[in-house]
TORTITOR-336304 format. One line per 2 residues: their letters; for each residue z, y negated, x of N, C-alpha, C. Coordinates in steps of 0.2 Angstrom, whole numbers. Atoms other than C-alpha are relative to their C-alpha. Last residue first. Layout:
residues N
a	Z,Y,X,Z,Y,X,Z,Y,X; ...
END
This chain:
residues 437
re	-1,-6,0,487,-205,-31,1,4,8; -1,0,7,490,-223,-32,-1,8,0
ev	3,-7,2,495,-229,-14,-2,0,-10; 5,0,4,498,-247,-8,-4,7,0
la	-4,-3,5,514,-241,3,-5,-2,-7; 0,-7,1,503,-243,20,3,2,-5
av	5,-3,0,498,-260,17,2,7,0; 5,-3,2,513,-265,12,-7,1,-1
vl	1,-8,4,520,-259,26,-2,-3,-9; 2,-6,-1,507,-269,39,5,3,-6
al	7,-1,3,509,-286,28,-1,7,1; -1,0,10,529,-285,30,-7,0,-2
ai	-2,-5,3,526,-285,47,0,3,-6; 6,-4,-1,513,-298,48,3,8,-1
ap	6,2,5,526,-310,41,-5,4,-1; -2,-5,4,540,-303,53,-6,-1,-4
fv	-4,-9,-2,529,-307,67,1,2,-6; 6,-4,5,523,-325,58,-1,7,2
kv	-1,-3,6,540,-332,62,-6,4,-3; -4,-4,0,538,-335,82,0,8,-7
fr	2,-7,-1,526,-345,79,3,6,0; 5,1,5,535,-362,70,-4,9,1
gl	3,-6,-1,551,-353,80,-7,0,-4; 0,-2,6,562,-368,74,-5,5,0
pd	-7,-4,3,566,-372,91,1,2,-7; -1,4,5,546,-375,96,11,4,-5
aw	-6,3,-1,543,-366,111,6,-5,-4; -1,-3,-4,529,-358,106,8,-3,1
le	-3,-5,6,524,-371,97,3,4,1; -8,1,3,520,-379,113,2,1,-3
pt	-7,-5,-3,504,-370,115,8,0,0; -8,5,-1,494,-382,102,7,5,4
vi	-2,6,1,478,-379,101,6,-3,2; 5,6,-5,473,-364,113,3,-8,-3
tg	-1,-1,-7,490,-354,105,-4,-5,6; -4,3,-4,485,-361,90,5,0,4
ag	3,7,-1,469,-353,89,8,-7,0; 5,1,-4,475,-335,93,-2,-8,1
ly	-4,3,-9,493,-340,83,-6,0,5; -3,7,-1,482,-343,68,3,1,6
gl	6,7,1,468,-329,70,7,-7,2; 1,-4,-9,483,-314,73,-4,-8,2
sv	-5,3,-6,488,-322,56,0,-1,6; -1,7,5,472,-320,45,4,-4,6
li	5,3,-2,470,-303,52,0,-8,3; -1,-1,-7,487,-299,47,-4,-2,5
sg	-5,4,-4,483,-307,32,4,0,4; 2,5,-1,467,-296,30,6,-9,1
wa	3,-1,-7,475,-281,31,-2,-6,1; -5,-2,-5,486,-285,16,-2,-1,8
ar	-6,11,-2,472,-295,6,3,4,4; 4,4,-2,462,-276,9,4,-7,4
ra	0,0,-8,477,-268,3,-6,-3,3; -9,5,-4,480,-279,-13,-2,5,9
wk	2,6,-7,459,-281,-17,7,1,5; 5,-2,-4,460,-265,-32,-2,-5,5
rw	0,-5,-3,477,-269,-35,-5,3,1; 3,-7,3,478,-285,-39,-3,5,4
ll	0,0,7,490,-297,-35,-3,6,-4; -6,-5,-2,488,-297,-15,1,3,-9
gw	3,-8,-1,470,-304,-17,6,4,-1; 3,-2,9,477,-320,-26,-2,7,2
gi	-5,1,6,490,-323,-11,-5,3,-5; -7,-6,-4,476,-319,3,6,1,-7
ai	5,-6,1,463,-331,-7,4,6,1; 0,1,7,476,-346,-7,-3,8,-1
dl	-4,0,3,478,-343,11,2,3,-7; -2,-6,-2,460,-342,16,9,3,-4
vi	6,-3,4,455,-357,5,3,9,2; -4,1,8,471,-366,11,-3,5,-2
gv	-6,-3,4,467,-360,30,0,-2,-5; 0,-5,0,447,-367,28,5,6,2
av	4,-1,9,451,-381,20,-2,6,2; -4,-1,6,463,-386,38,-3,3,-7
fw	-4,-3,1,450,-381,49,6,1,-3; 2,-3,1,438,-393,44,2,9,0
aa	2,1,6,449,-407,44,-5,8,-2; -8,0,5,454,-402,60,-1,-1,-7
vd	-3,-8,-1,436,-401,66,5,2,-2; 1,-5,3,434,-417,59,-1,8,-1
vg	3,0,7,443,-426,65,-2,4,-4; 5,5,1,443,-421,83,2,1,-7
vr	4,-1,5,451,-407,90,-6,-4,-2; 2,-8,-5,467,-409,103,-10,1,-4
pa	-1,4,-4,473,-426,92,-4,4,8; 3,3,0,468,-419,77,-2,-2,6
il	3,-5,-5,479,-405,77,-7,-3,3; -2,-3,-7,494,-412,70,-4,3,4
ag	0,2,-4,483,-423,59,3,-1,8; 5,4,-6,474,-412,53,1,-5,2
aq	1,-8,-5,492,-405,45,-7,-2,4; -4,-2,-3,496,-421,39,0,5,4
er	1,5,-4,480,-425,30,6,0,4; 7,0,-4,481,-408,22,-1,-6,4
qv	0,4,-3,499,-409,13,-7,2,6; -4,4,3,496,-403,-6,0,-7,7
lg	5,6,8,484,-393,-1,4,-5,0; 3,2,-6,494,-384,15,-6,-5,-5
im	-5,3,-5,510,-383,4,-7,-5,5; -2,6,5,498,-375,-9,2,-5,4
gs	7,4,3,490,-363,4,3,-5,-4; 1,4,-7,507,-359,13,-8,-2,-2
al	-5,4,-2,514,-354,-5,-3,-5,6; 0,6,4,503,-345,-9,2,-6,-1
wf	8,2,1,502,-335,6,-1,-5,-4; 2,2,-8,520,-333,6,-5,-3,2
as	-6,7,2,523,-330,-14,-5,-2,7; 3,2,2,510,-313,-10,3,-8,0
lm	5,3,-3,520,-308,3,-3,-4,-4; -3,5,-7,537,-309,-8,-8,-2,4
ll	1,6,5,527,-302,-24,3,-5,5; 5,3,0,523,-287,-12,0,-7,-4
lf	5,3,-6,538,-286,-4,-8,-2,-2; -2,5,-5,548,-284,-20,-4,-2,2
pf	6,4,4,534,-273,-31,4,-7,5; 7,2,0,538,-262,-16,-1,-6,-4
vl	1,7,-4,556,-260,-16,-4,-3,0; -2,5,2,559,-247,-29,0,-6,5
qa	3,2,6,544,-237,-22,5,-4,-4; 4,3,-1,551,-238,-5,-4,-1,-7
rg	-3,8,-1,568,-231,-10,-7,-5,0; -4,7,4,561,-218,-18,2,-6,0
fv	3,3,4,548,-212,-7,3,-3,-7; 5,6,-3,559,-211,9,-3,-3,-8
re	-4,8,1,572,-201,-4,-6,-6,3; -4,2,6,558,-187,-9,6,-7,0
qm	7,3,3,551,-188,10,0,0,-8; -1,8,-2,568,-182,16,-7,-4,-4
ts	-2,2,-7,569,-168,7,0,-7,0; -5,6,2,571,-162,-13,3,-3,9
pl	-4,0,-7,559,-148,-14,2,-7,1; 5,6,-2,554,-143,-32,2,1,8
ar	6,-2,-4,560,-126,-39,-4,-4,4; 0,-4,-4,577,-133,-40,-4,5,3
lt	2,1,-8,570,-146,-49,2,4,3; 6,1,-3,563,-135,-63,3,-3,5
ee	1,-4,-4,580,-125,-64,-7,-3,2; -3,-2,-8,589,-140,-66,-3,4,1
lp	0,5,-6,577,-147,-81,3,3,7; -3,6,1,575,-131,-92,-1,-6,8
kl	-5,0,-4,562,-119,-88,3,-8,-1; 1,5,-3,550,-116,-103,5,0,5
rf	-5,3,2,551,-96,-106,-1,-5,4; -6,0,-3,533,-87,-110,8,-5,-2
gg	0,3,-8,522,-88,-122,6,0,1; -3,-7,-8,525,-74,-134,-4,-5,4
ae	6,-4,-5,516,-83,-150,1,4,6; 3,-5,5,533,-87,-157,-6,3,0
rw	-1,-9,-1,538,-93,-141,-2,5,-6; 0,-4,-4,527,-107,-143,3,5,3
as	9,-1,-1,527,-112,-159,-1,5,5; -1,-6,6,547,-114,-157,-6,3,-1
ad	3,-4,-1,544,-126,-144,1,7,-1; -2,-8,5,549,-140,-155,-4,5,4
gt	3,-3,1,549,-159,-146,4,5,-2; -2,-8,2,556,-174,-139,-4,5,-5
vg	7,-4,-3,551,-188,-129,3,6,-2; 0,-9,-4,560,-201,-139,-4,4,0
da	2,-7,7,557,-215,-150,3,6,1; -5,1,6,565,-227,-136,-1,3,-6
ls	-5,-2,-1,555,-216,-123,5,-4,-4; -2,-6,-1,539,-220,-131,6,5,0
rl	-1,-1,8,543,-237,-133,-1,4,-1; -9,1,4,548,-239,-114,0,1,-8
at	-5,-4,-2,530,-230,-109,10,-3,-1; 3,-8,7,519,-239,-122,5,2,3
tr	-3,0,7,529,-257,-114,0,7,-4; 6,4,5,522,-252,-96,5,0,-6
lp	-5,4,2,538,-248,-83,-5,-5,-7; -4,-6,5,529,-233,-78,2,-3,-5
sr	-5,1,2,516,-247,-69,3,6,-6; 0,-5,6,497,-243,-68,9,0,1
wg	-5,-4,-1,494,-259,-58,3,4,-6; 1,-6,-4,474,-264,-60,9,4,1
ml	2,1,-4,478,-283,-66,-1,7,5; 7,2,0,478,-279,-82,-4,-2,7
gg	8,-4,6,490,-268,-79,-4,-2,-2; 4,-6,-7,500,-278,-69,-4,4,-1
vd	1,5,-4,503,-291,-85,-2,5,7; 9,-1,4,508,-274,-94,-4,-6,5
af	4,-7,-3,522,-272,-80,-8,0,-3; -2,2,-8,530,-291,-83,-7,7,2
wg	4,6,3,529,-287,-103,-3,-2,9; 3,-2,1,540,-272,-98,-6,-4,-1
ig	3,-3,-9,552,-281,-86,-8,5,-3; 4,5,-4,554,-290,-104,-4,2,8
fa	6,1,3,554,-274,-114,-1,-8,4; 3,-5,-1,571,-269,-103,-9,-1,-3
aw	2,-2,-9,578,-283,-103,-5,3,0; 8,6,1,575,-285,-125,1,-1,10
rp	6,0,0,584,-269,-124,-5,-3,2; 0,-1,8,599,-271,-115,-6,1,-2
lr	2,7,1,602,-268,-96,-2,2,-8; 5,2,6,614,-256,-94,-4,-3,-3
wv	-1,5,5,623,-257,-77,-8,4,-5; 7,-1,7,630,-240,-73,-3,-7,-1
al	2,4,7,643,-241,-59,-6,1,-1; -6,2,0,648,-231,-42,2,-4,-6
ad	0,5,-2,633,-221,-41,7,-2,-5; 0,5,8,634,-204,-43,1,-6,4
dr	-7,-1,2,632,-197,-23,-3,-5,-6; -4,8,1,613,-197,-18,6,3,-5
gv	-6,0,-5,604,-178,-13,2,-9,1; 4,7,-5,588,-182,-21,6,0,5
wr	3,-4,0,597,-168,-36,-5,-3,7; -1,-3,-4,609,-179,-37,-4,7,5
rv	-4,3,-6,602,-192,-41,1,5,4; 3,5,-3,590,-184,-55,3,-1,8
tk	2,-7,-3,604,-175,-64,-4,-3,7; -6,-2,-3,611,-193,-66,0,7,4
lm	0,3,-7,594,-199,-68,7,3,2; 6,-4,-6,594,-185,-82,-1,-1,6
ee	-1,-5,-3,610,-188,-89,-3,0,3; -3,1,-4,604,-208,-91,3,8,0
lt	4,2,-5,588,-203,-101,8,-3,6; -1,7,-2,600,-194,-112,-4,0,6
hv	-5,8,-6,595,-177,-113,1,-4,-3; 2,6,3,587,-162,-126,7,-4,7
ed	-4,6,0,589,-145,-121,-3,-7,0; -4,0,7,577,-131,-127,4,-5,1
ev	-5,-2,-1,561,-137,-114,7,1,-5; -7,2,0,548,-142,-121,6,1,3
le	-5,-3,-5,531,-138,-123,4,-4,2; -4,3,-5,522,-140,-139,8,1,5
yd	-7,-1,-3,511,-131,-145,0,-7,3; -2,3,-4,495,-132,-157,7,2,2
rr	-6,4,0,484,-119,-164,3,-6,5; 3,3,6,466,-113,-163,9,-3,-3
sa	3,7,-1,473,-99,-151,-3,-4,-5; 5,1,5,487,-86,-151,-5,-7,3
ve	-1,3,8,494,-83,-136,-6,-1,-3; -7,-2,-2,491,-72,-120,2,-2,-8
ga	1,-3,6,472,-73,-123,8,1,0; 3,-6,-1,469,-77,-104,0,3,-7
lv	4,-3,-2,464,-94,-107,0,7,1; 4,3,4,481,-100,-117,-8,5,2
ar	-1,-3,7,489,-92,-103,-3,1,-6; 2,-7,-3,481,-100,-89,3,4,-6
va	7,1,1,484,-117,-99,-3,7,1; 3,1,7,502,-112,-102,-7,1,1
eg	2,-8,5,502,-109,-82,0,2,-10; 4,-3,-2,498,-126,-79,1,7,-2
vd	5,4,2,512,-135,-90,-8,6,2; 1,-3,5,524,-122,-82,-5,-2,-5
sg	2,-7,-2,519,-129,-65,0,5,-7; 5,2,-2,522,-147,-72,-2,6,2
av	0,-1,-6,542,-141,-79,-12,0,2; 3,-6,1,545,-148,-97,-3,0,11
tq	6,0,-6,557,-160,-100,-3,7,-1; 1,-7,-2,565,-166,-118,-5,-1,7
vr	7,-4,-3,572,-183,-119,-1,8,3; 1,-7,-2,581,-192,-130,-3,2,4
ad	4,-5,1,586,-210,-125,-1,5,-1; -4,-3,4,605,-217,-124,-10,3,-4
al	-3,-5,-4,599,-225,-107,3,5,-7; -1,-4,6,588,-237,-115,4,7,2
ai	2,2,7,586,-245,-98,0,5,-5; 3,-4,4,594,-241,-82,-1,-3,-5
pq	3,2,8,601,-249,-67,-2,5,-3; 7,-2,4,611,-237,-55,-2,-6,-6
vv	2,0,7,623,-247,-44,-6,3,-4; -6,4,4,628,-242,-27,2,0,-7
pa	-7,-3,-2,613,-238,-22,3,-6,0; -5,7,0,596,-237,-32,7,0,3
aa	-4,3,-6,587,-223,-26,5,-6,1; -4,-3,-5,587,-213,-42,3,-3,5
lm	-7,2,4,578,-227,-52,5,3,7; -1,6,-2,563,-222,-39,6,-4,-2
rl	-2,0,-8,563,-204,-39,2,-7,0; -5,-2,-1,565,-207,-61,1,0,7
lg	-3,6,4,548,-218,-62,8,4,2; -2,7,-7,539,-206,-49,6,-4,-3
ta	-4,-3,-3,543,-192,-63,0,-4,5; -7,-1,4,538,-203,-78,4,3,7
gy	-2,4,9,520,-210,-71,10,3,2; 2,6,7,520,-204,-52,0,2,-5
ag	-5,4,0,527,-192,-37,-2,-6,-4; 6,5,0,517,-176,-40,5,-6,-2
as	1,2,-5,528,-161,-38,-2,-11,1; 4,-6,-6,531,-161,-54,4,-1,7
iv	-5,3,-6,543,-165,-70,-6,2,6; 2,-7,-4,532,-167,-86,4,-4,9
lg	0,1,-6,542,-175,-100,-3,1,10; -5,5,2,537,-166,-116,-1,-5,6
pk	-6,1,-6,522,-156,-114,2,-7,-2; -2,6,0,509,-155,-131,5,-2,4
li	-6,1,-4,496,-143,-128,4,-5,1; -3,6,-2,481,-141,-139,7,1,1
tw	-7,0,3,471,-124,-143,2,-7,4; -5,4,-2,454,-121,-146,5,1,-1
dl	-7,-6,0,440,-107,-148,3,-8,2; 0,-2,-7,425,-122,-152,8,4,-2
ss	0,-6,1,419,-126,-169,0,6,7; 5,0,-3,424,-145,-168,3,10,-3
ar	5,0,2,437,-152,-180,-8,4,2; -3,-2,7,454,-149,-172,-7,4,-4
va	0,-9,-2,446,-153,-155,1,1,-5; 5,0,-4,440,-172,-164,1,9,3
ad	5,-2,8,456,-171,-174,-7,1,4; -1,-6,3,464,-171,-156,-2,2,-6
ga	4,-6,-5,455,-184,-150,3,5,-1; 5,-2,2,463,-194,-163,-7,4,2
ak	2,-4,7,479,-189,-160,-8,-1,-3; 1,-7,-4,476,-195,-140,2,4,-9
ta	8,-1,-1,471,-213,-149,-1,7,2; 6,1,5,487,-215,-159,-7,4,3
lf	-1,-4,6,498,-208,-147,-3,1,-6; 0,-5,-4,494,-220,-134,-1,6,-4
at	10,-2,2,488,-234,-148,1,7,5; 5,4,-8,508,-234,-150,-7,2,1
ra	-2,8,-1,516,-233,-167,-2,-3,8; -6,3,-7,509,-218,-172,-1,-7,1
ga	-5,5,4,498,-219,-189,7,-1,7; 3,8,2,488,-202,-185,5,-6,-3
ea	2,1,7,499,-193,-174,-3,-4,-3; 7,3,-1,502,-188,-155,-3,0,-8
gp	2,8,4,520,-188,-158,-6,-1,0; -3,1,3,522,-174,-142,0,-5,-5
as	-7,3,1,509,-177,-133,3,1,-6; -2,7,7,489,-171,-131,11,-1,3
iq	-8,0,-1,483,-158,-116,1,-6,-6; -1,8,1,467,-153,-125,7,0,2
vf	-8,3,-1,462,-136,-120,1,-5,-1; -1,7,-1,443,-129,-126,8,-1,0
qk	-8,0,2,438,-110,-126,-2,-10,3; -4,-4,5,419,-104,-126,7,-4,-3
vg	-7,-1,-1,408,-119,-121,3,6,-3; -2,-5,0,389,-117,-126,8,2,2
aa	1,-3,-5,382,-133,-120,3,8,-1; 9,1,1,380,-140,-137,-3,6,4
ec	2,-5,5,398,-135,-141,-8,1,-1; 0,-7,0,402,-141,-127,0,4,-4
aa	4,-3,-5,393,-157,-127,2,7,1; 8,-1,2,400,-160,-145,-4,2,5
vl	-2,-4,2,419,-160,-137,-9,4,-3; -1,-5,-3,414,-172,-123,1,9,-6
ar	7,1,-2,408,-186,-136,0,10,6; 3,-2,6,422,-182,-147,-6,1,4
ia	-3,-8,3,434,-182,-132,-6,2,-4; 4,-5,-6,425,-198,-122,1,8,-4
gd	6,-2,1,428,-208,-141,-3,3,5; 2,-2,5,445,-204,-142,-7,-1,-2
qv	-5,-6,2,456,-204,-128,-4,2,-6; -2,-6,-6,444,-212,-114,4,5,-4
lq	4,-1,-2,437,-226,-127,-1,8,4; 3,0,5,452,-230,-138,-7,3,3
ld	-3,-5,1,462,-230,-122,-4,3,-7; 1,3,5,452,-242,-112,2,7,-5
dk	-1,-4,4,458,-241,-94,0,-3,-7; 4,-8,2,454,-247,-79,-3,4,-3
ag	7,0,-3,459,-265,-80,-4,6,0; 0,3,-6,471,-262,-92,-5,-1,2
dq	5,5,-2,474,-254,-111,1,-2,8; 1,4,5,489,-239,-110,-6,-4,2
la	-7,3,4,496,-224,-104,0,-6,-4; -2,6,-2,479,-215,-99,5,-2,-6
ga	-2,3,6,471,-198,-103,4,-7,5; -2,5,-3,465,-183,-93,3,-5,-4
an	-2,2,-4,467,-166,-94,2,-8,3; 1,5,-2,454,-159,-105,8,-4,1
vv	-6,0,3,453,-141,-101,1,-9,2; -1,5,-1,436,-134,-103,6,-2,1
ad	-5,4,2,429,-116,-102,1,-8,1; -3,-5,6,415,-106,-99,5,-2,-4
ig	-4,-2,0,403,-118,-89,3,4,-7; -3,-6,-4,388,-113,-81,6,0,-2
al	4,-5,-1,381,-132,-84,4,7,2; -2,-5,3,394,-142,-91,-2,6,0
sp	-6,-6,-3,395,-156,-78,2,8,-5; 1,-4,-5,377,-160,-82,5,3,2
aw	4,-5,-1,380,-163,-102,-3,4,11; -5,-7,-3,394,-174,-100,-3,6,2
da	-3,1,-5,383,-190,-104,4,6,5; 5,0,-6,371,-182,-115,6,-3,5
aa	1,-6,-4,385,-180,-128,-3,2,6; 6,-3,5,387,-199,-130,3,7,3
qm	-1,-2,7,402,-207,-125,-6,2,-5; 3,-7,6,404,-206,-108,1,0,-7
rr	4,2,1,407,-225,-101,-5,7,-3; 3,5,6,422,-225,-104,-4,-3,0
md	0,-4,8,425,-209,-97,-1,-5,-3; -6,6,6,422,-217,-81,-3,1,-4
gh	3,4,4,411,-199,-71,5,-7,-3; -3,3,0,413,-186,-57,-2,-6,-7
nw	3,2,5,412,-168,-54,3,-9,-1; -2,5,6,420,-160,-40,-6,-4,-1
pi	6,4,0,419,-144,-32,2,-5,-5; 4,-2,6,435,-133,-27,-5,-8,-1
hp	5,-6,0,444,-133,-11,-3,4,-7; 6,-3,-3,448,-149,-8,-3,5,1
ai	2,-6,2,459,-155,-21,-4,4,3; -6,-2,3,470,-170,-16,-2,7,-2
rr	-6,-1,-4,456,-176,-5,7,4,-1; 1,-3,-4,441,-171,-14,4,0,3
gt	-1,-9,3,447,-176,-31,1,3,6; -6,-2,1,451,-195,-23,0,7,-1
ep	-3,2,-5,434,-196,-16,5,3,1; 2,-6,-4,425,-190,-31,3,0,5
sr	3,4,-6,433,-206,-41,0,8,4; 4,6,0,432,-204,-61,2,-1,8
gf	-2,8,-2,437,-187,-60,-4,-6,1; 6,7,1,430,-170,-65,6,-5,1
ga	-4,8,4,437,-155,-56,-5,-6,-4; 2,7,-2,429,-136,-55,2,-6,-3
vq	1,5,3,436,-119,-56,-2,-9,3; 3,5,-4,432,-105,-54,0,-5,-1
hg	6,2,2,446,-92,-58,-3,-6,3; 7,-2,-2,456,-82,-48,-6,-3,-5
ar	1,-4,3,473,-85,-56,-7,5,2; -4,-7,-2,479,-94,-42,-3,8,-3
sl	4,-3,-5,464,-106,-45,4,6,4; 6,-3,1,469,-106,-63,-4,1,6
aq	-2,-5,5,488,-113,-60,-7,5,1; -5,-4,-5,482,-124,-45,2,6,-5
iv	5,-3,-5,469,-132,-56,2,6,5; 4,-5,2,480,-134,-70,-4,3,5
el	-3,-7,3,494,-143,-61,-3,6,-3; -1,-4,-5,482,-155,-55,4,7,2
gi	7,-3,-2,476,-158,-70,1,2,8; 1,-6,2,494,-163,-76,-6,5,3
lg	-9,-2,-3,499,-178,-61,-3,8,-5; -6,1,5,480,-181,-64,7,5,2
yg	-5,2,-6,469,-175,-49,7,-5,-3; 0,-7,-5,458,-163,-62,5,-5,6
gv	-5,3,0,455,-176,-78,6,2,5; 0,9,-3,444,-166,-81,6,-4,-1
vl	-6,5,2,447,-148,-78,0,-7,1; 0,6,-2,430,-138,-80,7,-3,-3
vr	-6,5,3,434,-119,-80,-4,-8,3; 2,8,-2,420,-105,-74,3,-4,-2
mi	5,5,2,428,-89,-79,-2,-6,3; 1,9,-5,436,-76,-71,-5,-2,-6
ga	-5,4,2,443,-61,-87,-2,-8,7; -3,-3,7,433,-45,-81,6,-6,2
gf	-4,-5,-3,419,-52,-71,6,-2,-4; 3,-4,-5,406,-68,-75,5,5,6
m	-7,-4,-4,412,-75,-90,-8,5,5
END
């Protein structure tokens, strides 16, 4: 502590949906905040006004791994987490092992307060690995000598457009017919800003510590009702019809989203999210109220406090079509490479009279490898943007080489060269939309 009520606070998972709300609330209250995340570059881009520590929580399984980030820290807020195992996430390591190590490091470093962001339903024996590992991390916090508090927010509605908030914006962008799965799922929301303020209130001693608090609004919505409310918020008319997908179809989509998760894509449609919705995202905020906690905003009030501008509508439409654009571009390049592989002799014969048989064979082989590499690279989140830019450069290279070797194809009635430009435009759109935070 250094000053009346002013604390040095480390926010773990600081550039996530909840972590950023916590940083903003604590900064407004005058606390000295530092962030912790996997990527310091992302942290500095999203919250450049605070210092950032960084590390991969999957590899921070010992107290000593956390010690450098805790020097001079009075309180820690853990807002880190992952929905499901994937290319960059391991639930057991991130939500259990790393938290045990962090708690031990806090005890050794003399950290006074610890606020754990968990979830309703996080109990031993929970049906999903997400909730079960959250529960294990929570248990480690409760067993510590720290002055701890565990907050369990419902479905968080925030200005940050990813996770469930992004999913609602995306689905609300559907024209004419509203698709929805698990329409009768029961959900209680909480404003992201309220979660940030709840952390501030805990650190200020406005509510009792060493307790669990569920942070949810009073009203329970069905998912269909909530989606209708979000449509009106973004300025869209009610859908003319609602397409209620059967449960098996929803989980079929979730399975494909899980495969994408293994390739680095953190879709909010993965099976863990669907199971959580099917079970209901609900809680009981009575303990929070009885402890003197402030009133939590209902959904309609939360939405009124958030901007609903062109950027909301454009984001929703872009996210709705992005998977199709990405898969279409990938399929285009993979098909181009496979067709070239099957018909490499015919392709070589087309340009051999101009450059010779050996050079033609080399050109065709290089083209096949590039096409397949680009198509495959687009499917991996880590490489998608670079693959999109690569497809543009390769397309321009093809046009340049083709102009030199077979300039007559510019006048081809089927438009062989001209059709390259829409593919370039599609790649530009994909490159522009590949964003995670």
